[in-house]
DOMI-327713 format. One record per residue (C-alpha): residue in one letter; x, y, z. Coordinates in steps of 0.2 Angstrom, whole numbers, plus 5000, padded with zeros to 4 digits. Layout:
<rs>
@residu:A, east:X, north:Y, up:Z .
...
</rs>
This chain:
<rs>
@residu:M, east:5020, north:5012, up:5104 .
@residu:S, east:5035, north:5015, up:5116 .
@residu:D, east:5032, north:5005, up:5131 .
@residu:P, east:5049, north:4999, up:5137 .
@residu:R, east:5043, north:4982, up:5143 .
@residu:V, east:5038, north:4977, up:5125 .
@residu:D, east:5053, north:4972, up:5115 .
@residu:Q, east:5053, north:4977, up:5096 .
@residu:S, east:5072, north:4977, up:5094 .
@residu:H, east:5071, north:4964, up:5081 .
@residu:V, east:5061, north:4973, up:5068 .
@residu:L, east:5062, north:4990, up:5059 .
@residu:V, east:5044, north:4998, up:5059 .
@residu:K, east:5041, north:5008, up:5043 .
@residu:R, east:5026, north:5019, up:5048 .
@residu:E, east:5020, north:5022, up:5030 .
@residu:T, east:5016, north:5004, up:5028 .
@residu:P, east:5000, north:4995, up:5033 .
@residu:T, east:5005, north:4984, up:5047 .
@residu:M, east:4999, north:4968, up:5055 .
@residu:Y, east:5006, north:4964, up:5073 .
@residu:F, east:5011, north:4948, up:5081 .
@residu:V, east:5009, north:4948, up:5100 .
@residu:G, east:5020, north:4934, up:5107 .
@residu:V, east:5035, north:4930, up:5117 .
@residu:T, east:5049, north:4926, up:5104 .
@residu:T, east:5041, north:4932, up:5089 .
@residu:G, east:5057, north:4935, up:5079 .
@residu:K, east:5061, north:4917, up:5079 .
@residu:S, east:5044, north:4912, up:5071 .
@residu:S, east:5043, north:4906, up:5053 .
@residu:I, east:5029, north:4919, up:5050 .
@residu:M, east:5042, north:4933, up:5048 .
@residu:K, east:5048, north:4924, up:5033 .
@residu:V, east:5031, north:4917, up:5027 .
@residu:F, east:5021, north:4933, up:5029 .
@residu:P, east:5030, north:4943, up:5015 .
@residu:K, east:5026, north:4929, up:5003 .
@residu:W, east:5008, north:4928, up:5009 .
@residu:S, east:5006, north:4947, up:5007 .
@residu:D, east:5012, north:4945, up:4989 .
@residu:I, east:5000, north:4931, up:4985 .
@residu:L, east:4985, north:4940, up:4993 .
@residu:G, east:4990, north:4958, up:4987 .
@residu:L, east:4990, north:4965, up:5004 .
@residu:G, east:5005, north:4977, up:5003 .
@residu:A, east:5008, north:4975, up:5021 .
@residu:Q, east:5021, north:4971, up:5033 .
@residu:I, east:5022, north:4961, up:5050 .
@residu:V, east:5029, north:4967, up:5066 .
@residu:G, east:5031, north:4958, up:5082 .
@residu:Y, east:5028, north:4963, up:5100 .
@residu:D, east:5037, north:4952, up:5112 .
@residu:A, east:5030, north:4952, up:5130 .
@residu:P, east:5034, north:4941, up:5145 .
@residu:I, east:5022, north:4927, up:5149 .
@residu:H, east:5009, north:4933, up:5161 .
@residu:A, east:5014, north:4951, up:5158 .
@residu:E, east:5007, north:4966, up:5168 .
@residu:D, east:4990, north:4972, up:5162 .
@residu:E, east:4998, north:4989, up:5157 .
@residu:V, east:5009, north:4980, up:5144 .
@residu:Y, east:4993, north:4972, up:5136 .
@residu:R, east:4984, north:4988, up:5136 .
@residu:A, east:4998, north:4998, up:5128 .
@residu:I, east:4999, north:4986, up:5114 .
@residu:T, east:4980, north:4985, up:5111 .
@residu:E, east:4978, north:5004, up:5112 .
@residu:H, east:4992, north:5007, up:5099 .
@residu:I, east:4984, north:4994, up:5087 .
@residu:K, east:4967, north:5003, up:5090 .
@residu:S, east:4973, north:5021, up:5088 .
@residu:D, east:4985, north:5019, up:5074 .
@residu:P, east:4977, north:5020, up:5057 .
@residu:L, east:4991, north:5010, up:5049 .
@residu:S, east:4988, north:4996, up:5061 .
@residu:K, east:4977, north:4983, up:5053 .
@residu:G, east:4976, north:4971, up:5067 .
@residu:A, east:4985, north:4957, up:5076 .
@residu:L, east:4987, north:4938, up:5079 .
@residu:V, east:4989, north:4935, up:5098 .
@residu:T, east:4998, north:4919, up:5104 .
@residu:T, east:5003, north:4914, up:5122 .
@residu:H, east:4994, north:4929, up:5129 .
@residu:K, east:4977, north:4926, up:5122 .
@residu:I, east:4968, north:4925, up:5139 .
@residu:D, east:4979, north:4937, up:5148 .
@residu:L, east:4977, north:4950, up:5135 .
@residu:L, east:4958, north:4949, up:5134 .
@residu:N, east:4957, north:4950, up:5153 .
@residu:A, east:4967, north:4966, up:5153 .
@residu:T, east:4959, north:4975, up:5138 .
@residu:R, east:4941, north:4969, up:5137 .
@residu:D, east:4934, north:4986, up:5138 .
@residu:L, east:4944, north:4992, up:5123 .
@residu:F, east:4934, north:4980, up:5111 .
@residu:E, east:4917, north:4985, up:5103 .
@residu:Y, east:4915, north:4967, up:5097 .
@residu:L, east:4919, north:4950, up:5103 .
@residu:D, east:4914, north:4934, up:5093 .
@residu:P, east:4904, north:4920, up:5102 .
@residu:Y, east:4920, north:4909, up:5104 .
@residu:A, east:4929, north:4924, up:5112 .
@residu:Q, east:4915, north:4926, up:5124 .
@residu:L, east:4914, north:4908, up:5128 .
@residu:C, east:4933, north:4904, up:5130 .
@residu:G, east:4938, north:4921, up:5137 .
@residu:E, east:4952, north:4923, up:5125 .
@residu:I, east:4956, north:4931, up:5108 .
@residu:S, east:4969, north:4926, up:5095 .
@residu:S, east:4963, north:4939, up:5082 .
@residu:I, east:4962, north:4958, up:5083 .
@residu:S, east:4954, north:4966, up:5068 .
@residu:K, east:4945, north:4982, up:5064 .
@residu:R, east:4929, north:4986, up:5054 .
@residu:G, east:4926, north:5005, up:5053 .
@residu:N, east:4928, north:5011, up:5071 .
@residu:Q, east:4926, north:4994, up:5079 .
@residu:L, east:4940, north:4985, up:5087 .
@residu:R, east:4935, north:4967, up:5085 .
@residu:G, east:4941, north:4951, up:5095 .
@residu:H, east:4940, north:4934, up:5088 .
@residu:A, east:4945, north:4917, up:5096 .
@residu:K, east:4950, north:4907, up:5081 .
@residu:D, east:4958, north:4893, up:5089 .
@residu:P, east:4942, north:4882, up:5091 .
@residu:I, east:4941, north:4883, up:5072 .
@residu:T, east:4960, north:4881, up:5068 .
@residu:S, east:4962, north:4867, up:5080 .
@residu:G, east:4947, north:4858, up:5072 .
@residu:L, east:4955, north:4861, up:5054 .
@residu:S, east:4971, north:4854, up:5061 .
@residu:L, east:4964, north:4838, up:5068 .
@residu:Q, east:4954, north:4835, up:5053 .
@residu:A, east:4970, north:4835, up:5043 .
@residu:F, east:4978, north:4820, up:5052 .
@residu:V, east:4964, north:4811, up:5062 .
@residu:E, east:4951, north:4801, up:5051 .
@residu:P, east:4932, north:4803, up:5054 .
@residu:G, east:4925, north:4791, up:5067 .
@residu:Y, east:4942, north:4788, up:5075 .
@residu:W, east:4937, north:4790, up:5093 .
@residu:G, east:4921, north:4779, up:5092 .
@residu:R, east:4931, north:4766, up:5082 .
@residu:T, east:4946, north:4765, up:5094 .
@residu:G, east:4940, north:4771, up:5111 .
@residu:G, east:4955, north:4782, up:5113 .
@residu:E, east:4955, north:4796, up:5126 .
@residu:V, east:4963, north:4813, up:5126 .
@residu:L, east:4976, north:4819, up:5139 .
@residu:C, east:4980, north:4837, up:5137 .
@residu:L, east:4995, north:4843, up:5146 .
@residu:G, east:4992, north:4862, up:5149 .
@residu:A, east:4975, north:4871, up:5152 .
@residu:G, east:4978, north:4887, up:5142 .
@residu:G, east:4970, north:4894, up:5126 .
@residu:S, east:4975, north:4878, up:5116 .
@residu:A, east:4967, north:4866, up:5128 .
@residu:V, east:4951, north:4877, up:5129 .
@residu:A, east:4950, north:4878, up:5110 .
@residu:I, east:4953, north:4859, up:5107 .
@residu:S, east:4940, north:4854, up:5120 .
@residu:V, east:4927, north:4866, up:5114 .
@residu:Y, east:4930, north:4860, up:5096 .
@residu:F, east:4927, north:4842, up:5102 .
@residu:A, east:4912, north:4846, up:5112 .
@residu:G, east:4904, north:4854, up:5097 .
@residu:L, east:4905, north:4839, up:5085 .
@residu:P, east:4888, north:4832, up:5081 .
@residu:D, east:4894, north:4814, up:5078 .
@residu:A, east:4898, north:4805, up:5094 .
@residu:A, east:4911, north:4794, up:5085 .
@residu:D, east:4921, north:4810, up:5082 .
@residu:R, east:4922, north:4814, up:5100 .
@residu:P, east:4933, north:4806, up:5113 .
@residu:R, east:4924, north:4799, up:5128 .
@residu:K, east:4936, north:4807, up:5140 .
@residu:F, east:4947, north:4823, up:5140 .
@residu:I, east:4959, north:4825, up:5154 .
@residu:A, east:4967, north:4842, up:5157 .
@residu:V, east:4983, north:4844, up:5168 .
@residu:N, east:4990, north:4860, up:5173 .
@residu:R, east:5002, north:4867, up:5185 .
@residu:S, east:4991, north:4881, up:5192 .
@residu:A, east:4973, north:4881, up:5198 .
@residu:P, east:4966, north:4896, up:5190 .
@residu:R, east:4968, north:4890, up:5173 .
@residu:L, east:4960, north:4873, up:5177 .
@residu:E, east:4945, north:4882, up:5186 .
@residu:S, east:4943, north:4893, up:5170 .
@residu:L, east:4943, north:4878, up:5159 .
@residu:K, east:4930, north:4869, up:5170 .
@residu:A, east:4919, north:4884, up:5170 .
@residu:I, east:4919, north:4885, up:5151 .
@residu:H, east:4916, north:4866, up:5150 .
@residu:A, east:4901, north:4869, up:5162 .
@residu:K, east:4893, north:4879, up:5148 .
@residu:L, east:4894, north:4866, up:5135 .
@residu:D, east:4881, north:4853, up:5130 .
@residu:T, east:4892, north:4838, up:5128 .
@residu:D, east:4893, north:4820, up:5134 .
@residu:I, east:4912, north:4821, up:5135 .
@residu:E, east:4919, north:4816, up:5152 .
@residu:F, east:4931, north:4830, up:5158 .
@residu:E, east:4944, north:4827, up:5171 .
@residu:Y, east:4955, north:4841, up:5179 .
@residu:V, east:4972, north:4837, up:5187 .
@residu:L, east:4982, north:4850, up:5196 .
@residu:N, east:5000, north:4845, up:5194 .
@residu:D, east:5017, north:4851, up:5190 .
@residu:D, east:5027, north:4835, up:5192 .
@residu:P, east:5032, north:4827, up:5176 .
@residu:R, east:5033, north:4810, up:5184 .
@residu:V, east:5014, north:4811, up:5189 .
@residu:N, east:5010, north:4816, up:5171 .
@residu:D, east:5020, north:4800, up:5166 .
@residu:E, east:5008, north:4790, up:5178 .
@residu:I, east:4992, north:4798, up:5170 .
@residu:M, east:4998, north:4795, up:5153 .
@residu:G, east:5003, north:4777, up:5157 .
@residu:K, east:4984, north:4773, up:5162 .
@residu:L, east:4977, north:4779, up:5145 .
@residu:P, east:4969, north:4766, up:5134 .
@residu:P, east:4978, north:4762, up:5117 .
@residu:Y, east:4975, north:4774, up:5103 .
@residu:S, east:4973, north:4789, up:5115 .
@residu:M, east:4981, north:4806, up:5111 .
@residu:V, east:4993, north:4815, up:5122 .
@residu:I, east:4994, north:4834, up:5118 .
@residu:N, east:5008, north:4845, up:5124 .
@residu:A, east:4999, north:4862, up:5126 .
@residu:T, east:5011, north:4868, up:5139 .
@residu:G, east:5023, north:4879, up:5129 .
@residu:M, east:5037, north:4868, up:5135 .
@residu:G, east:5050, north:4865, up:5122 .
@residu:K, east:5047, north:4882, up:5114 .
@residu:D, east:5043, north:4896, up:5126 .
@residu:R, east:5050, north:4887, up:5141 .
@residu:P, east:5063, north:4873, up:5142 .
@residu:G, east:5060, north:4855, up:5145 .
@residu:S, east:5045, north:4843, up:5143 .
@residu:P, east:5029, north:4840, up:5154 .
@residu:I, east:5034, north:4822, up:5154 .
@residu:T, east:5050, north:4812, up:5158 .
@residu:D, east:5060, north:4801, up:5147 .
@residu:D, east:5053, north:4786, up:5156 .
@residu:G, east:5035, north:4790, up:5152 .
@residu:L, east:5026, north:4778, up:5141 .
@residu:F, east:5014, north:4785, up:5127 .
@residu:P, east:4998, north:4775, up:5124 .
@residu:E, east:5001, north:4761, up:5111 .
@residu:N, east:4996, north:4765, up:5094 .
@residu:G, east:4991, north:4782, up:5100 .
@residu:W, east:4995, north:4800, up:5095 .
@residu:A, east:5007, north:4812, up:5102 .
@residu:W, east:5002, north:4830, up:5096 .
@residu:E, east:5016, north:4843, up:5099 .
@residu:L, east:5008, north:4860, up:5097 .
@residu:N, east:5025, north:4868, up:5095 .
@residu:Y, east:5033, north:4867, up:5078 .
@residu:R, east:5050, north:4876, up:5083 .
@residu:G, east:5061, north:4876, up:5098 .
@residu:E, east:5069, north:4861, up:5107 .
@residu:L, east:5053, north:4851, up:5105 .
@residu:D, east:5058, north:4839, up:5119 .
@residu:F, east:5041, north:4831, up:5120 .
@residu:M, east:5041, north:4827, up:5102 .
@residu:H, east:5058, north:4819, up:5103 .
@residu:Q, east:5052, north:4808, up:5117 .
@residu:A, east:5038, north:4802, up:5107 .
@residu:E, east:5049, north:4799, up:5092 .
@residu:R, east:5059, north:4787, up:5102 .
@residu:Q, east:5043, north:4776, up:5105 .
@residu:Q, east:5037, north:4776, up:5087 .
@residu:T, east:5043, north:4758, up:5084 .
@residu:S, east:5041, north:4751, up:5101 .
@residu:R, east:5024, north:4758, up:5105 .
@residu:G, east:5017, north:4762, up:5088 .
@residu:V, east:5016, north:4781, up:5092 .
@residu:R, east:5010, north:4792, up:5078 .
@residu:I, east:5017, north:4810, up:5079 .
@residu:E, east:5010, north:4827, up:5073 .
@residu:D, east:5019, north:4843, up:5076 .
@residu:G, east:5012, north:4861, up:5077 .
@residu:W, east:5015, north:4866, up:5059 .
@residu:I, east:4998, north:4863, up:5052 .
@residu:Y, east:4991, north:4872, up:5067 .
@residu:F, east:5003, north:4886, up:5063 .
@residu:V, east:4997, north:4887, up:5045 .
@residu:H, east:4978, north:4886, up:5049 .
@residu:G, east:4980, north:4898, up:5064 .
@residu:W, east:4989, north:4912, up:5054 .
@residu:T, east:4978, north:4910, up:5038 .
@residu:Q, east:4962, north:4911, up:5048 .
@residu:V, east:4968, north:4927, up:5057 .
@residu:I, east:4975, north:4935, up:5042 .
@residu:A, east:4959, north:4932, up:5032 .
@residu:E, east:4950, north:4941, up:5047 .
@residu:V, east:4962, north:4956, up:5048 .
@residu:F, east:4962, north:4959, up:5030 .
@residu:D, east:4944, north:4954, up:5026 .
@residu:V, east:4950, north:4940, up:5014 .
@residu:T, east:4939, north:4926, up:5008 .
@residu:L, east:4949, north:4910, up:5012 .
@residu:T, east:4944, north:4897, up:4999 .
@residu:P, east:4952, north:4880, up:4999 .
@residu:E, east:4961, north:4884, up:4983 .
@residu:L, east:4969, north:4900, up:4991 .
@residu:F, east:4973, north:4890, up:5007 .
@residu:A, east:4982, north:4878, up:4996 .
@residu:K, east:4993, north:4891, up:4988 .
@residu:L, east:4997, north:4899, up:5005 .
@residu:D, east:5001, north:4882, up:5012 .
@residu:E, east:5013, north:4878, up:4998 .
@residu:A, east:5022, north:4895, up:5000 .
@residu:A, east:5024, north:4892, up:5019 .
@residu:S, east:5030, north:4874, up:5017 .
@residu:S, east:5044, north:4880, up:5005 .
@residu:I, east:5053, north:4890, up:5018 .
@residu:R, east:5048, north:4880, up:5034 .
@residu:S, east:5061, north:4882, up:5048 .
</rs>
């Protein structure tokens, strides 16, 4: 692919090698560039990873050029998509022969794979967000504590996490209320439309706002044990934090920073309240590992057993950056 609007300057593409692509914004800075070769060896893939950097909310032609290349190149095995999950599918839906139920419900794809002549799109995030939450939030937490969820950002991660919660059969594992805040109306409307299709007792609230001080006010009204999620990309793809340094996290609650690299301003704000407010903090590393292993398993048709995941997790953690 030679579209000049897509930056590949940080990688050397060896065309004789089976390749998995990474569609993102600053892919060369991701730990996956160091982790993937180790995982490829463990899984016996004999493959390389190549990044496609595109600006946030790129033009449709950029997404189509990327997807058409992956579809037509026999050495292209598939891709993981981050940041662009919604926009890419909106621009390329006609190129896919198969979309899984989550992709159809959520209107996004995080995984591009091939089976025969089929180009397949999967939305893995409802699965990976659930696996991530299970790793640090104990069963029955929401019913026991009465905590709520404030999700700052209404993009793909907000969709995935809310859809995961709504699908849990035990009411004690679901928060009573889920508040989504976003700076643009279309994403909130899209999220609201997805939630309207769900059979759930979760109370959803949608707030159009781009003022961090207003986010402080919303956060300050949460009951104890609530969770605040930074799903904006701020602190990684964009500078800053969706809250100010004056914002108070809920007492004994959770701060979930979905980023694991970058300036991580939101996480550092939470760290300063660990003692005074009893804030518990989770970064995006386990989300990163689950997200990538789920997509790699789909792209290369690998059965991901708990034992195999443990090996991959250990290999990734050894070179975390």
